[in-house]
C-alpha positions as CSV (number, residue, x, y, z in Angstrom):
1,M,-29.3,20.9,3.0
2,L,-25.7,20.9,1.1
3,I,-24.3,24.7,1.2
4,R,-21.3,25.1,-0.8
5,S,-19.0,28.1,0.1
6,H,-20.3,30.0,-3.0
7,D,-24.2,29.4,-2.4
8,R,-23.5,30.7,1.3
9,G,-25.9,33.5,2.5
10,R,-23.5,36.6,3.0
11,S,-25.5,38.5,6.1
12,D,-28.5,38.2,8.6
13,E,-30.1,41.3,6.3
14,Q,-30.3,38.7,3.2
15,W,-31.8,36.1,4.7
16,K,-34.5,38.0,6.9
17,S,-35.4,40.4,3.7
18,F,-36.0,36.9,1.7
19,I,-38.3,35.1,4.5
20,E,-40.0,38.5,4.9
21,R,-41.0,38.9,1.2
22,Q,-41.7,35.2,0.9
23,G,-44.2,34.8,4.2
24,F,-44.8,31.2,3.8
25,G,-42.8,28.1,4.2
26,H,-43.1,24.6,5.7
27,L,-43.0,23.7,9.3
28,A,-41.3,20.5,10.1
29,V,-41.3,18.4,13.3
30,N,-40.1,15.0,14.1
31,A,-42.9,12.2,14.4
32,D,-43.3,8.6,14.2
33,P,-43.1,7.1,11.4
34,F,-42.6,10.0,9.6
35,P,-42.0,14.1,10.1
36,V,-45.0,16.3,10.2
37,V,-44.9,19.1,7.7
38,V,-47.3,21.6,8.1
39,P,-47.5,24.4,5.1
40,T,-47.7,27.7,6.6
41,Q,-48.1,31.6,6.5
42,F,-45.5,33.2,9.3
43,V,-44.2,36.5,10.2
44,R,-40.6,37.1,12.1
45,A,-40.7,39.2,15.3
46,G,-37.1,39.7,16.6
47,D,-35.7,36.5,17.3
48,E,-39.0,34.8,16.9
49,I,-41.4,33.2,14.0
50,L,-45.0,33.8,14.7
51,L,-47.8,31.8,13.6
52,H,-51.1,29.9,14.0
53,L,-52.8,27.0,13.2
54,A,-56.0,24.9,13.9
55,A,-55.7,23.3,17.3
56,S,-56.4,19.9,15.7
57,N,-53.3,20.1,13.7
58,P,-51.3,16.8,14.1
59,I,-48.4,18.9,14.6
60,F,-49.1,19.5,18.1
61,A,-49.0,15.8,19.2
62,A,-45.7,16.0,17.3
63,L,-44.5,18.9,19.1
64,A,-45.5,17.4,22.7
65,T,-42.7,14.9,22.1
66,S,-40.4,16.7,20.1
67,P,-40.4,20.7,20.7
68,Q,-37.8,21.2,18.2
69,A,-38.7,22.3,14.7
70,V,-37.6,23.7,11.4
71,L,-39.2,26.1,9.1
72,S,-38.0,25.7,5.7
73,V,-38.7,28.6,3.0
74,A,-37.8,28.3,-0.4
75,G,-38.4,30.6,-3.3
76,D,-37.3,32.9,-6.5
77,W,-36.2,29.8,-8.5
78,A,-35.8,29.5,-11.9
79,Y,-34.6,27.1,-14.4
80,I,-31.2,27.9,-16.3
81,P,-30.9,26.5,-19.6
82,G,-27.3,25.1,-20.5
83,Q,-27.0,27.5,-23.4
84,W,-27.5,30.7,-21.4
85,K,-23.9,29.6,-19.7
86,A,-22.3,30.4,-22.8
87,I,-20.9,33.8,-23.7
88,D,-18.5,35.1,-26.5
89,D,-17.4,32.1,-28.5
90,E,-18.2,29.1,-26.0
91,D,-20.1,26.3,-27.4
92,P,-23.6,26.7,-26.2
93,S,-24.1,22.8,-26.6
94,L,-21.8,22.1,-23.8
95,G,-23.6,24.6,-21.1
96,I,-24.6,22.9,-18.1
97,P,-28.1,23.4,-17.1
98,T,-29.0,24.0,-13.6
99,T,-31.9,25.7,-11.3
100,Y,-31.5,29.3,-9.4
101,Y,-33.0,29.5,-5.8
102,A,-33.1,30.6,-2.3
103,A,-33.5,28.5,0.8
104,V,-33.8,29.4,4.5
105,Q,-34.2,27.0,7.2
106,I,-34.9,28.1,10.5
107,C,-34.2,25.7,13.6
108,G,-35.1,26.2,17.3
109,K,-37.5,25.2,20.1
110,V,-41.6,25.8,19.3
111,S,-43.8,27.2,22.3
112,V,-47.3,26.7,22.0
113,V,-49.4,29.5,22.7
114,D,-53.1,28.9,23.8
115,T,-53.9,31.9,26.3
116,E,-56.6,34.2,24.5
117,S,-54.2,37.0,25.2
118,G,-51.0,35.5,23.8
119,I,-53.3,33.8,20.8
120,A,-54.3,37.8,20.0
121,E,-50.9,38.8,20.6
122,V,-49.7,36.2,17.6
123,L,-52.5,37.2,15.4
124,R,-51.8,40.9,16.0
125,S,-48.3,40.4,15.0
126,Q,-49.7,38.5,11.6
127,L,-52.1,41.0,10.9
128,A,-49.8,44.3,10.9
129,N,-47.5,42.1,8.7
130,V,-50.1,41.0,6.1
131,Q,-52.7,43.8,6.4
132,P,-51.1,47.1,7.4
133,E,-53.6,49.3,6.2
134,G,-55.7,47.9,9.2
135,G,-59.6,47.9,8.6
136,L,-60.2,45.3,11.1
137,V,-61.2,44.8,14.7
138,D,-58.6,43.8,17.3
139,P,-58.0,40.0,17.5
140,A,-59.0,39.8,20.8
141,E,-62.7,40.4,19.7
142,H,-62.7,37.0,18.5
143,A,-61.7,35.4,21.6
144,P,-64.5,33.1,21.7
145,K,-63.5,31.3,18.7
146,F,-59.5,31.1,20.0
147,A,-60.5,27.5,21.1
148,A,-60.0,26.5,17.7
149,I,-56.4,27.6,17.2
150,R,-53.3,27.7,18.8
151,G,-50.5,30.2,18.6
152,L,-46.8,29.2,17.7
153,R,-43.5,30.6,18.6
154,L,-40.5,29.2,17.5
155,S,-37.2,30.6,18.6
156,I,-34.3,31.1,16.1
157,D,-31.4,29.3,17.0
158,D,-30.0,28.3,14.0
159,V,-30.5,29.8,10.5
160,R,-29.0,27.7,7.5
161,S,-29.6,30.2,4.4
162,K,-28.5,29.2,0.7
163,F,-28.5,31.7,-2.3
164,K,-27.7,29.5,-5.2
165,Y,-27.1,31.8,-8.1
166,G,-24.1,31.7,-9.9
167,G,-21.7,32.2,-7.3
168,N,-19.3,29.5,-9.0
169,A,-19.2,31.4,-12.0
170,D,-17.5,34.9,-13.3
171,E,-19.1,38.3,-13.3
172,P,-19.8,38.1,-17.2
173,H,-21.1,34.9,-17.0
174,R,-23.6,36.1,-14.1
175,A,-24.4,39.0,-16.2
176,A,-25.4,36.8,-19.5
177,V,-27.6,34.6,-17.3
178,A,-29.2,37.7,-15.4
179,E,-29.9,39.6,-19.0
180,R,-31.6,36.1,-20.1
181,L,-33.9,35.8,-17.0
182,R,-34.8,39.3,-17.3
183,A,-36.0,38.7,-20.9
184,R,-37.7,35.5,-20.4
185,G,-39.8,37.1,-17.5
186,A,-41.4,33.6,-16.3
187,P,-42.3,33.9,-12.7
188,G,-39.4,33.9,-10.2
189,D,-37.0,34.8,-13.2
190,V,-37.0,38.6,-12.2
191,A,-36.4,37.9,-8.7
192,A,-33.5,35.4,-9.9
193,A,-32.0,38.2,-11.8
194,A,-32.0,40.6,-8.7
195,H,-30.4,38.0,-6.8
196,I,-27.7,37.4,-9.3
197,E,-26.7,41.1,-9.7
198,T,-26.7,41.5,-5.8
199,R,-23.9,39.1,-5.9
200,S,-22.1,40.8,-8.6
201,E,-22.7,44.3,-7.0
202,R,-20.8,43.0,-3.5
203,D,-17.9,40.6,-5.4
């Protein structure tokens, strides 16, 4: 993806916090004639991304040929009307609309996990993330059903992060957009406003 200098992620903590809050993305692997793209829940564990899929998923045939994959995570998006970018005596009709969003792409090698102990470990990590209150038996109790799934470990070898939230505008213009986002309150607006305000605090 194109990442301009003013949209580039500013720290590891920024992209890590974003993907952990999203928790859902698309895993893509090269295949013939088209890449295989799988929507999936995931969890980050140190320098790896962990997830599990049905053993019949076509991604496993693709991985057997090309173990390199990309996990794409995008979210916190909001449409910005052109008029919102005008402040003071600027002509609102001259404003240029855009969409603000965050996107992170994690590239690395996938290791397929097909042992009972390995699958149980992946499932424990995922459950600890999505259901930390517990209340379920250990995943190993379901070992007889593990033949239907496989675990995956994606090494985090390269990260491309983009936070497109008006980094090319000055603080007063960003503040005006953030205020209007909070007032509109549509899905994604509050998160987008928070990204704008965080950027302004760091400038």
